N, C-alpha and C positions, 0 to 999 in steps of 0.2 A: 264424026269428030275424031281426030287423030289421038293416039295415046298421049302424046306430049301436050296436047291442048285440052285434055279433059280437065274440067274444073275440080278442085278439091271438094269432097264431101266431108264436112266437119261435124262430128258428133257434138251437138249443142248441150253442154253440161253432161256429156256422156250420151248414152242412149236414153235421154230423159223422158221419152214417150212411153218407155216400158218399165223403168225403175225410177225411184225417187232421185231427183237430180243431184249431181255432184257427189254421188256415193260410189264406193268401190264396185258395187253391182252394176251401176249405170255405165261406168267407164269400161269395165271388163266386157260388158255386152257390146258396147260400141266397137271395141277392138275385134271381137268375134264376128260382128256383122260386116266388117270390112271398111270401117271409116278410115279415111286418109289421115285424119287428125282429130283431136278432141279439144274442146274449149272449156277451160276452167275460168271462173270469175274469182278474183283474188281480193280478199279483205284481210284485216289484221286483228289480232287480239291485243289486250291491254299490255301484255309483255312482249309484243313485237313478233309473234309467230304468225306466219301467213297461212290462212286457211281458205278452202274453196267453198264459197257460198255465193249465191246469186246477189244477195244484198247483205249489208252489215246488220240489217234488222232481220232476225231469224225466227220470229214467232210462227211464220207460215210454213217453214221448212224443217223445223225441229220440234221436239217435245218439251221445249224449255218452259212453257206455261204450266206443265204438270210437275215441275220441280219446285216445291215450296221453299227450298233453301235459296232460290233465286228470285223470289217474289219481289224483293226490294230493289232489284235491278231494273224493273220496268220503268221506262222513261219516255218522255216526249222530246224529240229533237227536230231541228230543221236541217235537212240533208238535201243539198243541191236544189234549194228552192221549194222543197216539199216538207210539210210537217208530218212526222211519223211518230206513232206511239207503239212501243214494244220493247224488245230486248235486243241489244246491239253488241256485236262481237267485241268492240273496243272496251266494253265494260266487264269483260271476262278474261281471266288468264286461260292459257291453253289447257292446263290441267282441269279447269272447270268446264270448258267447252267439251273436253273429251268424255265427259259423263253424259252428254246428250246423245240422242239418236235422231236420225233423219226421218222426215215424213214427206209424203207426196204433197206438192204445193197445190195441185189442182185435182183433188179427190173426186169432185163432182163430174169432171170430164174424163179422168183417168182412174176409175175405181180399181182396175186390175193392178196398176202400179201401187195404189194405196195398200194393197194386201202385203206389201213389203215394208210398211211402216214399222219402225222400231228395230229393224234388222241391222242397220248400218250406222256406224259412228261418223262424225265429221272427219273429213280428210284434211291433212296438212298439205300445202303445196309441194313440199319436199317429198312426201310420200307419193303423190301423183307423178311427179317427175320420174321417180324410180319405176313406177308401174308402167308408164309409157315406154320407157327404155326396155324394160323386160318384155313387154308385149311385142315390141318391134323384133326382138330376137325370136320370141316364141312363134310369131306368125310369119316370120321370114320376109318382112317388108318394113321400110321406114315409116313410122307413124309420127306425124307432126304434133306439135303443141301450139295452140293458139291461145295465149294467155291474156285475159282481159283484166286490166287494172281498174278497179272500181272506186269511185268517190275519192280520188286522190287529193283534191283540195280540202275536203272534209278531214281526211286522215292527217294531212299535214297540219291542220289547225289544232289537232289534239296531240301533236307531238309524235305522230307515227308516219314518217315520210315513206310512202310505198316504194318510191324509186330506190331508196337506200336499202330497204328491206328485201325487195324483190331481185335486185341485180345479182347478188351472189348465188341465190337459189337457181335462177333461170340460167345463169352462166354455166352451171354444171350440166345442163341438159345436152345430150349428145345427138339429138335429132333435129329435123327441120323446126325452126322456132319463129313464130310470129308473135309480136306483142301489140295489143290493140287497146284503145281506150276512147271514151267519149271526151276526154280531156287531153288535148294535144300537148299541153305543158308537161305532163308527166312522161310522155313519149320522148320529148326533147331531153329531159333530165336523164332518162335511161340511156339514150344514145350518148350523152356526154359522159356517162360512166363507162362507156366502151362495150356495152352489151351487144353482141353480134346477133342481130335479128332483123327480120323485115318488120317495119313499123306501119301500122294501119290505124287510121283515124275513123272513128265511128260517128255517123251522122243520123240523127232521128228524122222522122218524117216531117217534123216541124219543130221550131223552137230555137234556142241558143245554147251553146255549150256552157256548162257551169263555171269552168275556169276562166272563160272570156268574160262572163258577167262579173266574176269576182275581181278581175283585173281592169275591165274597161267600163263596167256599168252599162248605162243605156246606149252607149256608142258601140257596144259589141256587135259584130256582124252575126246575122242569123245563119242557119244551115243553108237556106236557099241562096244567100249571097256567096257562101263558100263553094257552092256547086255551079256557079257561073264559070265561063271559060277562064276569066281572070282569077277567080277564086281557086279553081283547080290548079292553075299554073303556080299560084302561090303555095298551095299545099304541097305540090310536087317538089318544091325546093326543100321540104323538111321531112316528108313521110314517103313511104313506098307504095301506099295504097289507101283506099277508102273502103268503108263497109256501110251500106245503106239499108234502111228499112225496105223490105220487099215492096211496100206500097209505092215507093218511088219508081219502081220498075214496071208496075202493072197499071198505073194510072197516068193519063187517061186510057192508055192502052200500051201493049207491049212494045209498040214501035217507039214510043217516047222513052221507054226504058233502054232499048237498044241504042238510042241516040245518046243518052246519058253515059252508058258504058263506053261507047265509042269515043265520046269527048274526053272521058277520063283516061282511056288508053292512049289517046293522042297526046295527052299531057304527061304521059309516062307513069301513070298510076295503075296498079292492079285494082280490081273491083270485086268486093265480096258483098253478100246480102244475107239477111236474116229476117225471120226464121221460118223455115218450111215445116209445116205441121198439117196433118191430114184431117183434123176434126173441123166440122163446119164452123165452130166458134172462131177459128183462126184463119180459115180460108177467105179470100176475097169473094164478094157476093156472086159473081158469075159462076163460081165453082162449088157453091153449096148445094148439096143434094139431101133431100129429106128434111124433117122438121126439127130434129133434136140437135142441140149444140155439140153433144159428144159423138154423134154419128160421123163416120168418115164420108166426106163428099168426094168430088172429083179431084182428089189430090194429085193424081198423075197429070191431069190437064194443067193445073196451076204450076206444078213443079216444072213441067216441060216448057211452059211459057217463060218462066223465070230463067231457066237454063238457056233458052234460045236468045236471050239478050246478049250472051257472050261473056257472062261473069266468070271470074277466075276461081270462085269458091262460093259454096252455099252452106249455111248452118242449118242443121236438121235435127229435130228431136227423135226422129225415126230414121237413122242413117241408111238402113236397108231400103227404105222407100225412095230416098233421094238417089241412091245408087241405081235402083231399078229404072228410075226416070232418066238418069244420065246415060246409062248403058243400054237402054232399050229392052230391058228384060221384062 
């Protein structure tokens, strides 16, 4: 594989296999391990501050439940078709969220990461933008930012339009910028605001996009329809790339994945995939080794098969492992 054709290795929520996700520790480690880019998930506070959290429901990734002063904020909400109970970022001001500390989301699988529980506060998007720029200088290479806009339809419904809030923060970033979302609508709104970025549409292994359901109801096309040749050509008129669940590249076998990647490339779209993880719990069945879900299976075998499909980028919780598979180390 030539240097210019090497796919990006993107630190998924930082180096989230080694440190609690979306923390300064996770991002700094991703930079040090050589990630080409890092991926923050973006949600908003009640006062319109953008923070990096995988979800707006934060009981699994922070110590919010241990704060009695926030007990009355626990709520049940319907988010993108799912009923969730917990604590939600849009019910807190930034000053309140700043009192919380991050926790490992998967302590039963990643107990070593859980030893860092309580060490790191929540990061604002603006802080991370500065961190990536400073790391690019410090490490002597451009490090990209792959910013995922989360639950845009929901945040719009509560008066927090993420396109309006994110555009000025991301416009200040001085490195390679990709903006992605499971909701194509917000990508179009950001493009209309003149944000100079590559726009990538995320597609699950199955189902329908939340914004399409909100707009079209039962007539909304599902992800499978959007990945036909006609669907890809339609997407290519509005976005620069797609990002798919890795299962779409590995079932029924890697040849089908390579065909999907090739069809997308012929339509003029880049292709990314998520998420490469070494533990048996996350590996597809042929690559599981041993009995325990936290044990590392044949991660190199799976990662190598994914990369062989010709993708332009992979998201990895352990960026050093993905780099080793990519570079043959």
